[in-house]
C-alpha positions in Angstrom: 0.0 0.0 0.0 2.8 2.4 0.9 4.5 1.6 -2.4 1.4 2.5 -4.3 1.1 5.8 -2.4 4.7 6.7 -3.0 4.4 5.8 -6.6 1.4 8.0 -7.1 3.2 10.9 -5.4 6.1 10.4 -7.7 3.9 10.5 -10.7 2.1 13.7 -9.5 5.4 15.3 -8.8 6.7 14.4 -12.2 3.6 15.8 -13.8 3.9 19.0 -11.8 7.5 19.3 -12.8 6.6 18.8 -16.5 3.8 21.3 -16.2 6.0 23.8 -14.4 8.7 23.4 -17.0 6.2 23.9 -19.8 4.6 26.8 -18.1 8.0 28.4 -17.4 9.0 28.1 -21.0 5.7 29.2 -22.4 5.9 32.0 -25.1 2.6 32.9 -26.6 0.3 35.9 -27.3 -2.1 36.9 -24.6 -4.7 37.9 -27.3 -4.8 37.3 -31.0 -6.0 40.9 -31.5 -5.2 43.8 -29.1 -7.4 46.8 -29.6 -6.2 50.3 -29.1 -8.3 53.5 -29.3 -7.3 56.0 -32.0 -5.3 58.7 -30.4 -4.2 56.6 -27.4 -0.6 55.7 -26.9 0.3 52.2 -27.8 2.1 50.2 -25.1 5.6 49.1 -25.8 5.8 46.7 -22.9 6.1 43.0 -23.9 4.2 41.9 -20.9 1.1 43.6 -22.2 1.1 41.3 -25.2 3.1 38.1 -24.4 2.8 35.3 -22.0 6.3 34.3 -20.8 8.6 34.2 -17.8 10.2 37.3 -16.5 13.6 36.5 -18.0 12.1 36.0 -21.5 10.0 39.1 -21.2 13.1 41.2 -20.4 14.8 39.8 -23.5 11.7 40.2 -25.8 11.8 42.6 -28.7 8.6 44.0 -30.0 8.3 45.0 -33.7 5.5 47.7 -33.9 6.9 49.3 -37.0 4.0 48.4 -39.2 1.4 49.9 -36.9 0.0 53.3 -38.0 -1.3 54.9 -34.8 -3.1 57.6 -36.7 -5.2 55.4 -38.9 -8.0 52.9 -38.1 -7.1 49.4 -39.1 -5.4 46.1 -38.2 -1.7 45.8 -38.2 0.7 42.8 -37.6 3.1 42.8 -34.7 5.9 40.4 -33.9 7.4 39.6 -30.5 10.6 37.6 -30.3 13.0 36.2 -27.7 16.1 34.3 -28.8 14.8 31.6 -31.1 11.2 32.0 -29.9 8.7 34.3 -31.6 5.0 35.0 -31.7 2.8 37.1 -34.0 -0.5 38.9 -33.2 -2.4 42.0 -34.4 -2.9 45.4 -33.0 -6.2 46.9 -34.1 -6.6 50.7 -34.1 -10.3 51.4 -33.4 -12.3 54.7 -33.2 -15.3 54.5 -30.9 -15.0 58.1 -29.5 -17.7 60.6 -30.6 -16.7 64.1 -31.7 -16.5 66.7 -29.1 -18.9 69.6 -29.7 -18.6 72.8 -27.7 -21.5 75.2 -28.0 -21.3 79.0 -27.6 -22.6 80.0 -24.2 -25.4 82.5 -24.1 -27.2 84.1 -21.1 -30.6 82.9 -22.2 -29.4 79.5 -23.4 -30.8 80.1 -26.8 -29.6 81.8 -30.0 -30.8 84.6 -32.2 -31.0 84.9 -36.0 -32.2 87.8 -38.2 -34.9 86.8 -40.7 -33.5 86.6 -44.3 -29.9 86.8 -43.1 -27.3 84.1 -42.8 -26.2 83.0 -39.4 -22.8 81.4 -39.5 -22.2 78.2 -37.6 -19.7 80.0 -35.3 -22.6 81.8 -33.7 -23.8 78.4 -32.3 -20.6 76.3 -32.1 -17.4 77.3 -30.4 -15.5 74.3 -31.7 -15.7 70.7 -32.9 -12.9 68.3 -32.2 -12.1 64.7 -33.2 -8.9 62.7 -33.7 -10.2 61.1 -36.9 -11.3 64.5 -38.3 -14.7 65.9 -39.0 -16.6 64.5 -42.0 -19.8 66.6 -41.8 -21.8 69.1 -39.7 -25.5 69.3 -40.4 -28.6 71.0 -39.0 -32.1 69.6 -38.9 -33.6 72.9 -40.0 -32.6 76.0 -41.8 -29.2 74.7 -43.1 -27.4 76.7 -45.8 -23.8 77.1 -47.0 -21.3 79.0 -45.0 -17.7 79.7 -46.0 -16.8 76.6 -48.0 -13.3 77.8 -48.5 -12.6 77.8 -44.7 -10.5 75.0 -43.2 -12.7 75.3 -40.1 -15.7 73.0 -40.5 -17.7 75.2 -38.2 -17.4 78.1 -40.6 -18.4 76.0 -43.6 -22.0 75.7 -42.4 -24.7 78.3 -41.7 -28.4 78.8 -41.0 -31.1 80.9 -42.6 -34.8 81.4 -42.3 -37.3 83.5 -44.2 -39.9 83.7 -41.5 -39.9 84.9 -37.9 -40.4 82.5 -35.0 -38.9 80.0 -32.6 -36.9 77.2 -34.1 -35.6 74.0 -32.6 -32.5 72.8 -34.3 -30.5 69.6 -33.9 -26.8 69.9 -34.7 -25.2 66.6 -35.9 -21.4 66.3 -36.0 -20.0 63.1 -37.7 -16.4 62.1 -37.7 -14.5 60.2 -40.4 -15.1 56.9 -38.5 -18.9 57.4 -38.5 -19.3 58.4 -34.9 -21.9 61.1 -34.4 -22.6 63.7 -31.7 -25.9 65.5 -31.5 -27.0 68.6 -29.6 -30.4 70.3 -29.8 -30.6 74.1 -29.5 -33.3 76.8 -29.8 -33.0 79.6 -32.2 -35.2 82.7 -32.2 -35.6 84.3 -35.7 -36.3 88.0 -35.3 -37.2 91.0 -37.4 -34.3 92.9 -39.0 -34.5 95.8 -36.7 -31.2 97.3 -37.8 -32.9 98.0 -41.2 -35.2 100.4 -39.3 -32.4 102.6 -38.0 -30.3 105.0 -40.0 -27.1 107.0 -39.2 -25.1 104.2 -37.5 -21.7 104.4 -39.3 -18.0 104.6 -38.8 -16.7 107.9 -37.4 -13.5 109.9 -37.5 -13.2 112.2 -34.4 -10.7 114.8 -33.4 -8.8 113.9 -30.2 -10.2 115.6 -27.1 -13.7 116.2 -28.6 -17.0 115.8 -26.7 -19.4 113.8 -28.8 -23.1 113.0 -28.7 -23.2 109.5 -30.0 -26.9 109.6 -30.8 -26.6 112.7 -33.0 -27.8 111.8 -36.5 -29.4 108.5 -35.5 -33.0 108.1 -36.6 -35.5 105.2 -36.2 -39.0 104.3 -37.2 -42.0 102.8 -35.3 -40.5 99.2 -35.5 -37.8 100.2 -33.0 -38.6 101.1 -29.4 -35.2 102.7 -28.6 -31.6 103.0 -29.6 -28.7 103.5 -27.2 -24.9 103.7 -27.7 -22.3 101.9 -25.6 -19.1 103.9 -25.9 -17.4 102.3 -22.9 -14.6 101.0 -25.2 -13.9 104.4 -26.8 -11.2 106.8 -25.4 -11.7 110.2 -27.1 -8.5 111.5 -25.4 -6.2 109.0 -27.0 -5.6 108.6 -30.7 -6.5 105.1 -32.0 -9.2 102.8 -33.4 -12.1 101.8 -31.1 -15.4 100.0 -31.3 -18.7 101.8 -30.6 -21.7 99.5 -30.1 -25.3 100.6 -30.8 -28.0 98.7 -29.0 -31.4 98.5 -30.8 -34.5 97.3 -29.0 -37.3 96.0 -31.1 -41.1 96.7 -30.9 -41.7 93.2 -29.5 -40.1 94.5 -26.3 -38.0 91.4 -26.1 -35.5 91.4 -29.0 -32.3 93.4 -28.7 -29.8 93.5 -31.5 -26.4 95.3 -31.7 -24.4 97.0 -34.4 -20.7 97.8 -34.0 -19.0 100.7 -35.8 -15.4 101.8 -35.9 -14.4 105.0 -34.2 -11.1 106.5 -35.3 -9.7 109.1 -32.9 -7.1 111.3 -34.6 -4.7 114.0 -33.4 -5.7 117.7 -34.1 -3.0 117.8 -36.8 -4.2 114.7 -38.5 -7.8 115.9 -38.2 -6.9 119.1 -40.0 -5.1 117.2 -42.8 -8.2 115.0 -43.3 -10.5 118.0 -43.3 -8.3 119.8 -45.8 -8.4 116.7 -48.1 -12.2 116.7 -48.0 -12.8 114.0 -45.3 -15.5 114.4 -42.6 -14.0 114.7 -39.1 -16.2 115.3 -36.1 -15.2 117.8 -33.4 -16.8 118.9 -30.1 -20.6 119.1 -30.4 -20.5 116.9 -33.5 -19.7 119.7 -35.9 -17.6 119.2 -38.9 -13.9 120.1 -38.8 -13.4 123.2 -41.1 -10.9 123.2 -43.9 -8.1 125.8 -43.8 -7.8 125.8 -47.6 -9.0 128.9 -49.4 -12.2 128.3 -51.3 -11.9 128.3 -55.1 -14.4 127.9 -57.9 -16.5 124.8 -58.1 -15.5 122.2 -60.7 -17.0 118.9 -61.8 -13.7 117.2 -61.2 -11.9 119.7 -59.0 -9.1 120.1 -61.6 -10.0 123.4 -63.4 -10.2 127.1 -62.5 -12.3 129.8 -64.0 -11.0 132.9 -65.9 -11.3 136.4 -64.5 -14.3 137.0 -66.7 -16.2 134.2 -65.1 -16.0 132.1 -68.3 -14.8 128.6 -68.4 -11.2 128.2 -69.5 -11.1 124.3 -69.6 -13.2 121.4 -70.5 -13.5 122.4 -74.2 -17.3 122.2 -74.5 -18.4 123.2 -78.0 -21.6 125.2 -78.7 -23.1 122.1 -80.2 -22.5 120.0 -77.0 -25.1 118.5 -74.7 -23.7 119.2 -71.2 -20.5 119.8 -69.4 -17.4 117.6 -69.5 -15.0 116.3 -66.8 -12.7 119.1 -65.7 -15.1 121.9 -67.0 -16.0 124.8 -64.7 -19.0 127.1 -64.9 -20.6 130.2 -63.4 -24.2 130.3 -62.4 -26.8 131.1 -59.8 -27.3 128.7 -56.8 -30.9 128.2 -55.9 -30.6 125.5 -53.2 -28.3 123.0 -51.4 -28.6 120.2 -49.0 -27.4 116.7 -48.0 -27.8 113.6 -50.3 -30.2 111.0 -49.1 -31.0 110.9 -45.3 -27.6 112.4 -44.4 -27.0 115.5 -42.3 -24.1 117.5 -40.8 -23.6 114.8 -38.1 -23.3 111.9 -40.4 -20.9 113.6 -42.8 -23.0 112.7 -45.9 -22.2 114.1 -49.3 -23.7 117.5 -50.1 -25.3 118.9 -53.3 -26.0 122.3 -54.8 -28.6 123.1 -57.4 -29.1 126.2 -59.6 -28.9 127.5 -63.1 -25.8 127.9 -65.3 -24.7 127.9 -68.9 -21.8 125.5 -69.5 -21.3 126.8 -73.0 -20.5 130.5 -72.3 
């Protein structure tokens, strides 16, 4: 009986020894395919891929040269130690959805003007994805943006021809087919800026005191117009932004218009005035020119003779009007500003009267 027990023990020990030997000398792949997310760093540690003893793992050389970490697909990998080797695959996969960051607003919604294009940048701050963006689309109101832009957000836009509340789902798809969706609300409002005149870029003499609302007119569609000049320094020459705030007759909608304010030194203001440019001074008056006034000319390049006759232009008695460069004498019967302009807006002026261009 004892001999049988001893014999069995010997057999078990021998089997364990064989198993241990085999186990110690095992050299195989842990998985036939190892998946790695696109954009993640691929491990270069043999123990992450190979079953082997510590000595063998230390001596193992991994050949990852055929793996393109920037492209989805399966790639062969070889691990070798002395005369032993094993092959397996590394698969680059993309299961991550694009990251869509929306523009934050106080109300949580967005605003579009009826009949006007609203670029995608008004809704989306950015879209990001390792695989690249294939397409951005809207469930309603989609139109083309700037197709030449490299920024996919700028390539899309929205536009509606009717006023109202819109619910829009933004879909962002990457080149691997992953899609991110966000639903936003867009309020389409009246084009209130079209009901206000006089908001335009200004050139102002340094040190002047200006009434920003001078020359601004509105109709019944607009409740009020205010000016935010907090970013303008009239005592320092430079370019600034003046913001007009327009409140609509629905008592809810507020739209803004930014204009450029150029503050110039007194010397520069005088140069501009002398060249015919409109420069505002204190009280909104126009900077006066220091040039002596000459006779009027259709092109500014001619002068009249002492007898009041034209001495340039060459109009013949059989002509049908004056020519460029020709001057004339006549009687002025009226003058004013073209269109809805006035002294504050610096609009072009006109004079009317009677004259004979053929004398």
